Backbone as XML, in Angstrom:
<?xml version="1.0"?>
<chain id="A" units="angstrom">
  <residue number="1" name="MET">
    <atom name="N" x="60.073" y="-36.872" z="50.099"/>
    <atom name="CA" x="59.472" y="-37.685" z="49.078"/>
    <atom name="C" x="60.220" y="-39.001" z="48.926"/>
  </residue>
  <residue number="2" name="ARG">
    <atom name="N" x="61.568" y="-38.867" z="48.984"/>
    <atom name="CA" x="62.371" y="-40.073" z="48.844"/>
    <atom name="C" x="62.116" y="-41.020" z="50.006"/>
  </residue>
  <residue number="3" name="ASN">
    <atom name="N" x="61.945" y="-40.494" z="51.213"/>
    <atom name="CA" x="61.663" y="-41.331" z="52.384"/>
    <atom name="C" x="60.319" y="-42.041" z="52.250"/>
  </residue>
  <residue number="4" name="LEU">
    <atom name="N" x="59.342" y="-41.362" z="51.655"/>
    <atom name="CA" x="58.026" y="-41.965" z="51.458"/>
    <atom name="C" x="58.109" y="-43.132" z="50.478"/>
  </residue>
  <residue number="5" name="ALA">
    <atom name="N" x="58.845" y="-42.948" z="49.399"/>
    <atom name="CA" x="59.003" y="-44.017" z="48.418"/>
    <atom name="C" x="59.745" y="-45.198" z="49.030"/>
  </residue>
  <residue number="6" name="LEU">
    <atom name="N" x="60.764" y="-44.922" z="49.818"/>
    <atom name="CA" x="61.521" y="-45.977" z="50.477"/>
    <atom name="C" x="60.649" y="-46.731" z="51.474"/>
  </residue>
  <residue number="7" name="ALA">
    <atom name="N" x="59.830" y="-46.017" z="52.214"/>
    <atom name="CA" x="58.924" y="-46.652" z="53.176"/>
    <atom name="C" x="57.907" y="-47.522" z="52.455"/>
  </residue>
  <residue number="8" name="LEU">
    <atom name="N" x="57.393" y="-47.046" z="51.335"/>
    <atom name="CA" x="56.415" y="-47.807" z="50.562"/>
    <atom name="C" x="57.035" y="-49.087" z="50.012"/>
  </residue>
  <residue number="9" name="LEU">
    <atom name="N" x="58.213" y="-48.988" z="49.450"/>
    <atom name="CA" x="58.894" y="-50.175" z="48.931"/>
    <atom name="C" x="59.217" y="-51.163" z="50.044"/>
  </residue>
  <residue number="10" name="SER">
    <atom name="N" x="59.610" y="-50.668" z="51.193"/>
    <atom name="CA" x="59.913" y="-51.543" z="52.330"/>
    <atom name="C" x="58.671" y="-52.290" z="52.789"/>
  </residue>
  <residue number="11" name="SER">
    <atom name="N" x="57.537" y="-51.602" z="52.824"/>
    <atom name="CA" x="56.313" y="-52.272" z="53.274"/>
    <atom name="C" x="55.866" y="-53.326" z="52.269"/>
  </residue>
  <residue number="12" name="ILE">
    <atom name="N" x="56.043" y="-53.068" z="50.996"/>
    <atom name="CA" x="55.702" y="-54.074" z="49.980"/>
    <atom name="C" x="56.610" y="-55.285" z="50.130"/>
  </residue>
  <residue number="13" name="TRP">
    <atom name="N" x="57.874" y="-55.055" z="50.374"/>
    <atom name="CA" x="58.820" y="-56.154" z="50.536"/>
    <atom name="C" x="58.468" y="-56.990" z="51.763"/>
  </residue>
  <residue number="14" name="LEU">
    <atom name="N" x="58.070" y="-56.342" z="52.869"/>
    <atom name="CA" x="57.716" y="-57.064" z="54.094"/>
    <atom name="C" x="56.428" y="-57.868" z="53.946"/>
  </residue>
  <residue number="15" name="ILE">
    <atom name="N" x="55.469" y="-57.309" z="53.245"/>
    <atom name="CA" x="54.188" y="-57.998" z="53.064"/>
    <atom name="C" x="54.339" y="-59.167" z="52.106"/>
  </residue>
  <residue number="16" name="GLY">
    <atom name="N" x="55.128" y="-58.989" z="51.112"/>
    <atom name="CA" x="55.320" y="-60.049" z="50.133"/>
    <atom name="C" x="54.264" y="-59.989" z="49.049"/>
  </residue>
  <residue number="17" name="PRO">
    <atom name="N" x="54.397" y="-60.867" z="48.082"/>
    <atom name="CA" x="53.438" y="-60.857" z="46.981"/>
    <atom name="C" x="52.068" y="-61.353" z="47.450"/>
  </residue>
  <residue number="18" name="THR">
    <atom name="N" x="51.047" y="-60.799" z="46.877"/>
    <atom name="CA" x="49.684" y="-61.218" z="47.184"/>
    <atom name="C" x="49.296" y="-62.322" z="46.210"/>
  </residue>
  <residue number="19" name="PRO">
    <atom name="N" x="48.813" y="-63.461" z="46.733"/>
    <atom name="CA" x="48.456" y="-64.540" z="45.809"/>
    <atom name="C" x="47.279" y="-64.140" z="44.933"/>
  </residue>
  <residue number="20" name="ALA">
    <atom name="N" x="47.309" y="-64.614" z="43.720"/>
    <atom name="CA" x="46.210" y="-64.344" z="42.794"/>
    <atom name="C" x="44.988" y="-65.149" z="43.221"/>
  </residue>
  <residue number="21" name="PRO">
    <atom name="N" x="43.807" y="-64.621" z="42.994"/>
    <atom name="CA" x="42.607" y="-65.379" z="43.354"/>
    <atom name="C" x="42.507" y="-66.653" z="42.526"/>
  </residue>
  <residue number="22" name="ALA">
    <atom name="N" x="41.909" y="-67.674" z="43.121"/>
    <atom name="CA" x="41.741" y="-68.945" z="42.409"/>
    <atom name="C" x="40.860" y="-68.724" z="41.195"/>
  </residue>
  <residue number="23" name="GLN">
    <atom name="N" x="41.218" y="-69.378" z="40.130"/>
    <atom name="CA" x="40.440" y="-69.231" z="38.913"/>
    <atom name="C" x="39.374" y="-70.317" z="38.849"/>
  </residue>
  <residue number="24" name="ALA">
    <atom name="N" x="38.214" y="-69.935" z="38.417"/>
    <atom name="CA" x="37.151" y="-70.911" z="38.196"/>
    <atom name="C" x="37.519" y="-71.739" z="36.974"/>
  </residue>
  <residue number="25" name="PRO">
    <atom name="N" x="37.109" y="-73.010" z="36.962"/>
    <atom name="CA" x="37.430" y="-73.823" z="35.794"/>
    <atom name="C" x="36.784" y="-73.240" z="34.537"/>
  </residue>
  <residue number="26" name="SER">
    <atom name="N" x="37.507" y="-73.278" z="33.463"/>
    <atom name="CA" x="36.943" y="-72.787" z="32.209"/>
    <atom name="C" x="36.005" y="-73.844" z="31.641"/>
  </residue>
  <residue number="27" name="SER">
    <atom name="N" x="35.231" y="-73.454" z="30.669"/>
    <atom name="CA" x="34.299" y="-74.406" z="30.065"/>
    <atom name="C" x="35.044" y="-75.556" z="29.401"/>
  </residue>
  <residue number="28" name="ARG">
    <atom name="N" x="36.289" y="-75.367" z="29.051"/>
    <atom name="CA" x="37.085" y="-76.441" z="28.453"/>
    <atom name="C" x="37.500" y="-77.477" z="29.487"/>
  </residue>
  <residue number="29" name="ASP">
    <atom name="N" x="37.514" y="-77.095" z="30.791"/>
    <atom name="CA" x="37.927" y="-78.004" z="31.854"/>
    <atom name="C" x="36.774" y="-78.837" z="32.411"/>
  </residue>
  <residue number="30" name="ILE">
    <atom name="N" x="35.552" y="-78.478" z="32.082"/>
    <atom name="CA" x="34.388" y="-79.176" z="32.617"/>
    <atom name="C" x="34.069" y="-80.371" z="31.730"/>
  </residue>
  <residue number="31" name="ILE">
    <atom name="N" x="33.967" y="-81.537" z="32.351"/>
    <atom name="CA" x="33.672" y="-82.757" z="31.606"/>
    <atom name="C" x="32.162" y="-82.908" z="31.501"/>
  </residue>
  <residue number="32" name="VAL">
    <atom name="N" x="31.681" y="-83.093" z="30.308"/>
    <atom name="CA" x="30.256" y="-83.286" z="30.071"/>
    <atom name="C" x="30.005" y="-84.779" z="29.905"/>
  </residue>
  <residue number="33" name="LEU">
    <atom name="N" x="29.089" y="-85.300" z="30.693"/>
    <atom name="CA" x="28.726" y="-86.707" z="30.592"/>
    <atom name="C" x="27.382" y="-86.827" z="29.896"/>
  </residue>
  <residue number="34" name="ARG">
    <atom name="N" x="27.250" y="-87.808" z="29.061"/>
    <atom name="CA" x="26.001" y="-88.094" z="28.369"/>
    <atom name="C" x="25.679" y="-89.569" z="28.569"/>
  </residue>
  <residue number="35" name="GLY">
    <atom name="N" x="24.429" y="-89.895" z="28.450"/>
    <atom name="CA" x="24.026" y="-91.294" z="28.510"/>
    <atom name="C" x="23.036" y="-91.568" z="29.624"/>
  </residue>
  <residue number="36" name="SER">
    <atom name="N" x="22.618" y="-92.799" z="29.691"/>
    <atom name="CA" x="21.510" y="-93.184" z="30.568"/>
    <atom name="C" x="21.803" y="-93.042" z="32.051"/>
  </residue>
  <residue number="37" name="GLY">
    <atom name="N" x="23.046" y="-93.022" z="32.454"/>
    <atom name="CA" x="23.363" y="-92.907" z="33.873"/>
    <atom name="C" x="23.987" y="-91.590" z="34.266"/>
  </residue>
  <residue number="38" name="SER">
    <atom name="N" x="24.080" y="-90.679" z="33.339"/>
    <atom name="CA" x="24.850" y="-89.457" z="33.580"/>
    <atom name="C" x="24.223" y="-88.493" z="34.574"/>
  </residue>
  <residue number="39" name="THR">
    <atom name="N" x="22.928" y="-88.566" z="34.778"/>
    <atom name="CA" x="22.276" y="-87.572" z="35.637"/>
    <atom name="C" x="21.459" y="-88.175" z="36.767"/>
  </residue>
  <residue number="40" name="ILE">
    <atom name="N" x="21.555" y="-89.465" z="36.993"/>
    <atom name="CA" x="20.694" y="-90.075" z="38.010"/>
    <atom name="C" x="21.439" y="-90.295" z="39.320"/>
  </residue>
  <residue number="41" name="THR">
    <atom name="N" x="20.661" y="-90.438" z="40.373"/>
    <atom name="CA" x="21.233" y="-90.736" z="41.687"/>
    <atom name="C" x="21.300" y="-92.242" z="41.887"/>
  </residue>
  <residue number="42" name="CYS">
    <atom name="N" x="22.019" y="-92.623" z="42.910"/>
    <atom name="CA" x="22.070" y="-94.037" z="43.282"/>
    <atom name="C" x="20.671" y="-94.566" z="43.587"/>
  </residue>
  <residue number="43" name="ALA">
    <atom name="N" x="19.858" y="-93.760" z="44.255"/>
    <atom name="CA" x="18.505" y="-94.201" z="44.621"/>
    <atom name="C" x="17.685" y="-94.548" z="43.387"/>
  </residue>
  <residue number="44" name="ILE">
    <atom name="N" x="17.757" y="-93.729" z="42.356"/>
    <atom name="CA" x="17.009" y="-94.009" z="41.126"/>
    <atom name="C" x="17.506" y="-95.293" z="40.490"/>
  </residue>
  <residue number="45" name="TRP">
    <atom name="N" x="18.821" y="-95.478" z="40.440"/>
    <atom name="CA" x="19.372" y="-96.695" z="39.851"/>
    <atom name="C" x="18.948" y="-97.922" z="40.646"/>
  </residue>
  <residue number="46" name="LEU">
    <atom name="N" x="18.946" y="-97.828" z="41.959"/>
    <atom name="CA" x="18.508" y="-98.952" z="42.788"/>
    <atom name="C" x="17.017" y="-99.227" z="42.599"/>
  </residue>
  <residue number="47" name="GLU">
    <atom name="N" x="16.213" y="-98.190" z="42.406"/>
    <atom name="CA" x="14.789" y="-98.386" z="42.115"/>
    <atom name="C" x="14.610" y="-99.105" z="40.784"/>
  </residue>
  <residue number="48" name="GLN">
    <atom name="N" x="15.381" y="-98.721" z="39.784"/>
    <atom name="CA" x="15.324" y="-99.402" z="38.488"/>
    <atom name="C" x="15.707" y="-100.867" z="38.641"/>
  </residue>
  <residue number="49" name="ARG">
    <atom name="N" x="16.709" y="-101.121" z="39.434"/>
    <atom name="CA" x="17.171" y="-102.496" z="39.664"/>
    <atom name="C" x="16.082" y="-103.318" z="40.340"/>
  </residue>
  <residue number="50" name="ALA">
    <atom name="N" x="15.442" y="-102.750" z="41.357"/>
    <atom name="CA" x="14.386" y="-103.462" z="42.073"/>
    <atom name="C" x="13.189" y="-103.726" z="41.162"/>
  </residue>
  <residue number="51" name="ALA">
    <atom name="N" x="12.876" y="-102.783" z="40.286"/>
    <atom name="CA" x="11.736" y="-102.941" z="39.383"/>
    <atom name="C" x="12.032" y="-103.877" z="38.216"/>
  </residue>
  <residue number="52" name="ALA">
    <atom name="N" x="13.297" y="-104.220" z="38.016"/>
    <atom name="CA" x="13.695" y="-105.015" z="36.857"/>
    <atom name="C" x="13.407" y="-106.499" z="36.994"/>
  </residue>
  <residue number="53" name="THR">
    <atom name="N" x="12.943" y="-106.931" z="38.140"/>
    <atom name="CA" x="12.637" y="-108.350" z="38.322"/>
    <atom name="C" x="11.160" y="-108.592" z="38.045"/>
  </residue>
  <residue number="54" name="GLY">
    <atom name="N" x="10.846" y="-109.775" z="37.702"/>
    <atom name="CA" x="9.447" y="-110.114" z="37.452"/>
    <atom name="C" x="9.176" y="-110.355" z="35.981"/>
  </residue>
  <residue number="55" name="LEU">
    <atom name="N" x="8.068" y="-111.014" z="35.743"/>
    <atom name="CA" x="7.697" y="-111.436" z="34.399"/>
    <atom name="C" x="7.369" y="-110.259" z="33.482"/>
  </residue>
  <residue number="56" name="PHE">
    <atom name="N" x="6.754" y="-109.220" z="34.015"/>
    <atom name="CA" x="6.298" y="-108.104" z="33.192"/>
    <atom name="C" x="7.155" y="-106.851" z="33.380"/>
  </residue>
  <residue number="57" name="ALA">
    <atom name="N" x="8.402" y="-107.033" z="33.632"/>
    <atom name="CA" x="9.288" y="-105.910" z="33.934"/>
    <atom name="C" x="10.280" y="-105.631" z="32.811"/>
  </residue>
  <residue number="58" name="ALA">
    <atom name="N" x="9.875" y="-105.907" z="31.585"/>
    <atom name="CA" x="10.807" y="-105.765" z="30.462"/>
    <atom name="C" x="11.338" y="-104.336" z="30.334"/>
  </residue>
  <residue number="59" name="HIS">
    <atom name="N" x="10.475" y="-103.346" z="30.454"/>
    <atom name="CA" x="10.916" y="-101.955" z="30.309"/>
    <atom name="C" x="11.869" y="-101.558" z="31.439"/>
  </residue>
  <residue number="60" name="ALA">
    <atom name="N" x="11.502" y="-101.900" z="32.663"/>
    <atom name="CA" x="12.359" y="-101.579" z="33.813"/>
    <atom name="C" x="13.696" y="-102.308" z="33.711"/>
  </residue>
  <residue number="61" name="ARG">
    <atom name="N" x="13.654" y="-103.544" z="33.249"/>
    <atom name="CA" x="14.880" y="-104.327" z="33.090"/>
    <atom name="C" x="15.788" y="-103.665" z="32.052"/>
  </residue>
  <residue number="62" name="GLU">
    <atom name="N" x="15.187" y="-103.187" z="30.972"/>
    <atom name="CA" x="15.966" y="-102.512" z="29.930"/>
    <atom name="C" x="16.591" y="-101.217" z="30.458"/>
  </residue>
  <residue number="63" name="GLN">
    <atom name="N" x="15.844" y="-100.458" z="31.252"/>
    <atom name="CA" x="16.395" y="-99.235" z="31.852"/>
    <atom name="C" x="17.579" y="-99.565" z="32.754"/>
  </residue>
  <residue number="64" name="TYR">
    <atom name="N" x="17.398" y="-100.562" z="33.610"/>
    <atom name="CA" x="18.466" y="-100.942" z="34.535"/>
    <atom name="C" x="19.705" y="-101.402" z="33.767"/>
  </residue>
  <residue number="65" name="ARG">
    <atom name="N" x="19.512" y="-102.251" z="32.776"/>
    <atom name="CA" x="20.652" y="-102.757" z="31.996"/>
    <atom name="C" x="21.349" y="-101.636" z="31.233"/>
  </residue>
  <residue number="66" name="SER">
    <atom name="N" x="20.568" y="-100.689" z="30.754"/>
    <atom name="CA" x="21.157" y="-99.557" z="30.042"/>
    <atom name="C" x="22.087" y="-98.763" z="30.958"/>
  </residue>
  <residue number="67" name="VAL">
    <atom name="N" x="21.626" y="-98.490" z="32.166"/>
    <atom name="CA" x="22.449" y="-97.730" z="33.109"/>
    <atom name="C" x="23.647" y="-98.557" z="33.567"/>
  </residue>
  <residue number="68" name="ALA">
    <atom name="N" x="23.448" y="-99.847" z="33.805"/>
    <atom name="CA" x="24.571" y="-100.707" z="34.207"/>
    <atom name="C" x="25.630" y="-100.744" z="33.107"/>
  </residue>
  <residue number="69" name="GLY">
    <atom name="N" x="25.193" y="-100.836" z="31.858"/>
    <atom name="CA" x="26.133" y="-100.808" z="30.736"/>
    <atom name="C" x="26.854" y="-99.476" z="30.637"/>
  </residue>
  <residue number="70" name="TRP">
    <atom name="N" x="26.114" y="-98.393" z="30.859"/>
    <atom name="CA" x="26.730" y="-97.068" z="30.858"/>
    <atom name="C" x="27.790" y="-96.984" z="31.946"/>
  </residue>
  <residue number="71" name="ALA">
    <atom name="N" x="27.467" y="-97.511" z="33.133"/>
    <atom name="CA" x="28.405" y="-97.473" z="34.264"/>
    <atom name="C" x="29.677" y="-98.253" z="33.939"/>
  </residue>
  <residue number="72" name="LEU">
    <atom name="N" x="29.531" y="-99.419" z="33.342"/>
    <atom name="CA" x="30.713" y="-100.209" z="32.975"/>
    <atom name="C" x="31.528" y="-99.491" z="31.896"/>
  </residue>
  <residue number="73" name="GLY">
    <atom name="N" x="30.854" y="-98.805" z="31.003"/>
    <atom name="CA" x="31.560" y="-98.006" z="30.003"/>
    <atom name="C" x="32.334" y="-96.854" z="30.630"/>
  </residue>
  <residue number="74" name="TYR">
    <atom name="N" x="31.754" y="-96.239" z="31.646"/>
    <atom name="CA" x="32.425" y="-95.161" z="32.381"/>
    <atom name="C" x="33.713" y="-95.695" z="33.001"/>
  </residue>
  <residue number="75" name="LEU">
    <atom name="N" x="33.609" y="-96.866" z="33.639"/>
    <atom name="CA" x="34.787" y="-97.464" z="34.279"/>
    <atom name="C" x="35.821" y="-97.884" z="33.245"/>
  </residue>
  <residue number="76" name="SER">
    <atom name="N" x="35.369" y="-98.412" z="32.125"/>
    <atom name="CA" x="36.297" y="-98.794" z="31.058"/>
    <atom name="C" x="36.974" y="-97.569" z="30.464"/>
  </residue>
  <residue number="77" name="GLY">
    <atom name="N" x="36.212" y="-96.492" z="30.319"/>
    <atom name="CA" x="36.784" y="-95.247" z="29.803"/>
    <atom name="C" x="37.850" y="-94.679" z="30.724"/>
  </residue>
  <residue number="78" name="ALA">
    <atom name="N" x="37.654" y="-94.859" z="32.025"/>
    <atom name="CA" x="38.672" y="-94.405" z="32.978"/>
    <atom name="C" x="39.977" y="-95.143" z="32.731"/>
  </residue>
  <residue number="79" name="ALA">
    <atom name="N" x="39.880" y="-96.430" z="32.446"/>
    <atom name="CA" x="41.083" y="-97.220" z="32.179"/>
    <atom name="C" x="41.735" y="-96.791" z="30.869"/>
  </residue>
  <residue number="80" name="ARG">
    <atom name="N" x="40.933" y="-96.489" z="29.893"/>
    <atom name="CA" x="41.461" y="-96.151" z="28.581"/>
    <atom name="C" x="42.076" y="-94.756" z="28.543"/>
  </residue>
  <residue number="81" name="HIS">
    <atom name="N" x="41.438" y="-93.829" z="29.223"/>
    <atom name="CA" x="41.861" y="-92.441" z="29.089"/>
    <atom name="C" x="42.426" y="-91.826" z="30.361"/>
  </residue>
  <residue number="82" name="GLY">
    <atom name="N" x="42.363" y="-92.540" z="31.470"/>
    <atom name="CA" x="42.921" y="-92.026" z="32.710"/>
    <atom name="C" x="44.341" y="-92.517" z="32.892"/>
  </residue>
  <residue number="83" name="GLN">
    <atom name="N" x="45.172" y="-91.647" z="33.386"/>
    <atom name="CA" x="46.562" y="-92.022" z="33.597"/>
    <atom name="C" x="46.658" y="-92.949" z="34.808"/>
  </residue>
  <residue number="84" name="ASN">
    <atom name="N" x="47.240" y="-94.107" z="34.634"/>
    <atom name="CA" x="47.432" y="-95.102" z="35.693"/>
    <atom name="C" x="46.120" y="-95.572" z="36.317"/>
  </residue>
  <residue number="85" name="LEU">
    <atom name="N" x="45.061" y="-95.665" z="35.530"/>
    <atom name="CA" x="43.778" y="-96.159" z="36.016"/>
    <atom name="C" x="43.400" y="-97.431" z="35.268"/>
  </residue>
  <residue number="86" name="ASN">
    <atom name="N" x="42.897" y="-98.394" z="35.997"/>
    <atom name="CA" x="42.373" y="-99.616" z="35.397"/>
    <atom name="C" x="41.457" y="-100.290" z="36.414"/>
  </residue>
  <residue number="87" name="PRO">
    <atom name="N" x="40.326" y="-99.663" z="36.755"/>
    <atom name="CA" x="39.506" y="-100.131" z="37.873"/>
    <atom name="C" x="38.880" y="-101.502" z="37.689"/>
  </residue>
  <residue number="88" name="LEU">
    <atom name="N" x="38.720" y="-101.968" z="36.466"/>
    <atom name="CA" x="38.094" y="-103.275" z="36.240"/>
    <atom name="C" x="39.108" y="-104.406" z="36.102"/>
  </residue>
  <residue number="89" name="ARG">
    <atom name="N" x="40.361" y="-104.107" z="36.253"/>
    <atom name="CA" x="41.410" y="-105.097" z="36.018"/>
    <atom name="C" x="41.305" y="-106.324" z="36.919"/>
  </residue>
  <residue number="90" name="GLU">
    <atom name="N" x="40.999" y="-106.145" z="38.177"/>
    <atom name="CA" x="40.987" y="-107.248" z="39.143"/>
    <atom name="C" x="39.581" y="-107.747" z="39.464"/>
  </residue>
  <residue number="91" name="THR">
    <atom name="N" x="38.599" y="-107.395" z="38.652"/>
    <atom name="CA" x="37.223" y="-107.780" z="38.950"/>
    <atom name="C" x="36.476" y="-108.088" z="37.658"/>
  </residue>
  <residue number="92" name="ASP">
    <atom name="N" x="35.326" y="-108.718" z="37.792"/>
    <atom name="CA" x="34.493" y="-108.953" z="36.616"/>
    <atom name="C" x="33.247" y="-108.075" z="36.698"/>
  </residue>
  <residue number="93" name="GLU">
    <atom name="N" x="32.410" y="-108.164" z="35.680"/>
    <atom name="CA" x="31.221" y="-107.314" z="35.601"/>
    <atom name="C" x="30.301" y="-107.500" z="36.802"/>
  </residue>
  <residue number="94" name="ASP">
    <atom name="N" x="30.026" y="-108.743" z="37.170"/>
    <atom name="CA" x="29.113" y="-109.002" z="38.289"/>
    <atom name="C" x="29.650" y="-108.446" z="39.604"/>
  </residue>
  <residue number="95" name="ALA">
    <atom name="N" x="30.941" y="-108.610" z="39.838"/>
    <atom name="CA" x="31.534" y="-108.102" z="41.080"/>
    <atom name="C" x="31.529" y="-106.575" z="41.103"/>
  </residue>
  <residue number="96" name="ALA">
    <atom name="N" x="31.777" y="-105.954" z="39.968"/>
    <atom name="CA" x="31.758" y="-104.489" z="39.901"/>
    <atom name="C" x="30.351" y="-103.962" z="40.179"/>
  </residue>
  <residue number="97" name="ILE">
    <atom name="N" x="29.347" y="-104.590" z="39.578"/>
    <atom name="CA" x="27.958" y="-104.165" z="39.809"/>
    <atom name="C" x="27.576" y="-104.403" z="41.266"/>
  </residue>
  <residue number="98" name="ALA">
    <atom name="N" x="27.975" y="-105.532" z="41.836"/>
    <atom name="CA" x="27.671" y="-105.814" z="43.249"/>
    <atom name="C" x="28.299" y="-104.756" z="44.157"/>
  </residue>
  <residue number="99" name="TRP">
    <atom name="N" x="29.520" y="-104.358" z="43.868"/>
    <atom name="CA" x="30.182" y="-103.309" z="44.655"/>
    <atom name="C" x="29.396" y="-102.006" z="44.555"/>
  </residue>
  <residue number="100" name="LEU">
    <atom name="N" x="28.996" y="-101.652" z="43.341"/>
    <atom name="CA" x="28.249" y="-100.413" z="43.137"/>
    <atom name="C" x="26.894" y="-100.443" z="43.833"/>
  </residue>
  <residue number="101" name="VAL">
    <atom name="N" x="26.214" y="-101.587" z="43.787"/>
    <atom name="CA" x="24.925" y="-101.720" z="44.474"/>
    <atom name="C" x="25.112" y="-101.499" z="45.971"/>
  </residue>
  <residue number="102" name="ALA">
    <atom name="N" x="26.103" y="-102.160" z="46.555"/>
    <atom name="CA" x="26.354" y="-102.009" z="47.996"/>
    <atom name="C" x="26.711" y="-100.564" z="48.337"/>
  </residue>
  <residue number="103" name="TYR">
    <atom name="N" x="27.531" y="-99.946" z="47.513"/>
    <atom name="CA" x="27.919" y="-98.554" z="47.752"/>
    <atom name="C" x="26.709" y="-97.631" z="47.640"/>
  </residue>
  <residue number="104" name="CYS">
    <atom name="N" x="25.902" y="-97.843" z="46.621"/>
    <atom name="CA" x="24.717" y="-97.003" z="46.423"/>
    <atom name="C" x="23.691" y="-97.197" z="47.535"/>
  </residue>
  <residue number="105" name="GLU">
    <atom name="N" x="23.599" y="-98.387" z="48.078"/>
    <atom name="CA" x="22.682" y="-98.611" z="49.197"/>
    <atom name="C" x="23.087" y="-97.776" z="50.413"/>
  </residue>
  <residue number="106" name="ARG">
    <atom name="N" x="24.378" y="-97.560" z="50.580"/>
    <atom name="CA" x="24.873" y="-96.747" z="51.699"/>
    <atom name="C" x="24.870" y="-95.250" z="51.387"/>
  </residue>
  <residue number="107" name="ASN">
    <atom name="N" x="24.768" y="-94.906" z="50.115"/>
    <atom name="CA" x="24.866" y="-93.505" z="49.673"/>
    <atom name="C" x="23.782" y="-93.192" z="48.641"/>
  </residue>
  <residue number="108" name="ALA">
    <atom name="N" x="22.548" y="-93.404" z="49.000"/>
    <atom name="CA" x="21.437" y="-93.338" z="48.044"/>
    <atom name="C" x="21.268" y="-91.973" z="47.384"/>
  </residue>
  <residue number="109" name="THR">
    <atom name="N" x="21.588" y="-90.904" z="48.057"/>
    <atom name="CA" x="21.379" y="-89.572" z="47.472"/>
    <atom name="C" x="22.523" y="-89.132" z="46.561"/>
  </residue>
  <residue number="110" name="MET">
    <atom name="N" x="23.579" y="-89.898" z="46.525"/>
    <atom name="CA" x="24.743" y="-89.552" z="45.708"/>
    <atom name="C" x="24.439" y="-89.762" z="44.224"/>
  </residue>
  <residue number="111" name="GLU">
    <atom name="N" x="25.019" y="-88.924" z="43.387"/>
    <atom name="CA" x="24.918" y="-89.144" z="41.947"/>
    <atom name="C" x="25.661" y="-90.430" z="41.604"/>
  </residue>
  <residue number="112" name="LEU">
    <atom name="N" x="25.113" y="-91.193" z="40.680"/>
    <atom name="CA" x="25.731" y="-92.466" z="40.302"/>
    <atom name="C" x="27.158" y="-92.256" z="39.801"/>
  </residue>
  <residue number="113" name="ARG">
    <atom name="N" x="27.389" y="-91.186" z="39.079"/>
    <atom name="CA" x="28.752" y="-90.948" z="38.573"/>
    <atom name="C" x="29.752" y="-90.761" z="39.708"/>
  </residue>
  <residue number="114" name="ARG">
    <atom name="N" x="29.314" y="-90.219" z="40.827"/>
    <atom name="CA" x="30.196" y="-90.078" z="41.991"/>
    <atom name="C" x="30.478" y="-91.445" z="42.613"/>
  </residue>
  <residue number="115" name="ALA">
    <atom name="N" x="29.494" y="-92.327" z="42.594"/>
    <atom name="CA" x="29.721" y="-93.697" z="43.071"/>
    <atom name="C" x="30.740" y="-94.398" z="42.178"/>
  </residue>
  <residue number="116" name="LEU">
    <atom name="N" x="30.676" y="-94.140" z="40.895"/>
    <atom name="CA" x="31.658" y="-94.716" z="39.973"/>
    <atom name="C" x="33.055" y="-94.162" z="40.243"/>
  </residue>
  <residue number="117" name="ASP">
    <atom name="N" x="33.133" y="-92.886" z="40.562"/>
    <atom name="CA" x="34.428" y="-92.303" z="40.934"/>
    <atom name="C" x="34.968" y="-92.959" z="42.206"/>
  </residue>
  <residue number="118" name="ALA">
    <atom name="N" x="34.077" y="-93.271" z="43.145"/>
    <atom name="CA" x="34.497" y="-93.962" z="44.371"/>
    <atom name="C" x="35.004" y="-95.363" z="44.044"/>
  </residue>
  <residue number="119" name="PHE">
    <atom name="N" x="34.362" y="-96.034" z="43.096"/>
    <atom name="CA" x="34.833" y="-97.354" z="42.663"/>
    <atom name="C" x="36.243" y="-97.244" z="42.081"/>
  </residue>
  <residue number="120" name="ILE">
    <atom name="N" x="36.452" y="-96.250" z="41.252"/>
    <atom name="CA" x="37.775" y="-96.048" z="40.652"/>
    <atom name="C" x="38.818" y="-95.805" z="41.740"/>
  </residue>
  <residue number="121" name="ASP">
    <atom name="N" x="38.482" y="-94.977" z="42.722"/>
    <atom name="CA" x="39.409" y="-94.702" z="43.824"/>
    <atom name="C" x="39.698" y="-95.952" z="44.644"/>
  </residue>
  <residue number="122" name="ALA">
    <atom name="N" x="38.699" y="-96.818" z="44.799"/>
    <atom name="CA" x="38.857" y="-98.029" z="45.609"/>
    <atom name="C" x="39.554" y="-99.156" z="44.858"/>
  </residue>
  <residue number="123" name="HIS">
    <atom name="N" x="39.724" y="-99.018" z="43.556"/>
    <atom name="CA" x="40.338" y="-100.066" z="42.738"/>
    <atom name="C" x="41.455" y="-99.476" z="41.878"/>
  </residue>
  <residue number="124" name="PRO">
    <atom name="N" x="42.548" y="-99.080" z="42.517"/>
    <atom name="CA" x="43.644" y="-98.472" z="41.756"/>
    <atom name="C" x="44.334" y="-99.487" z="40.850"/>
  </residue>
  <residue number="125" name="ALA">
    <atom name="N" x="44.967" y="-98.986" z="39.827"/>
    <atom name="CA" x="45.729" y="-99.853" z="38.924"/>
    <atom name="C" x="46.896" y="-100.462" z="39.676"/>
  </residue>
  <residue number="126" name="LYS">
    <atom name="N" x="47.231" y="-101.658" z="39.314"/>
    <atom name="CA" x="48.358" y="-102.336" z="39.972"/>
    <atom name="C" x="49.461" y="-102.583" z="38.994"/>
  </residue>
</chain>
């Protein structure tokens, strides 16, 4: 019996500890986004932008501006609440929107919020 216990302990020592399974994020770790741009893709935002021109495009223009404002707020919030983040520091509103338009044209199926995350990654704080 003693030999069996010794063999068992030896095998546990040789194998080592078993890592715990990865934990799924709790509901407290999930960030909830709200607002006009929180659930749309780049393609939808680009469609709104294209429809926003013209004499009778007031509604489309308002939709586009609402999402653009939401996007700038997202980037500003990253600077305010993110550690060592300030993505708008070296750019102005027009340049930031132009960057996002170009990025979204290359990644039309991406969620707009992911494009904003890419902007943040491409414009680190200095």
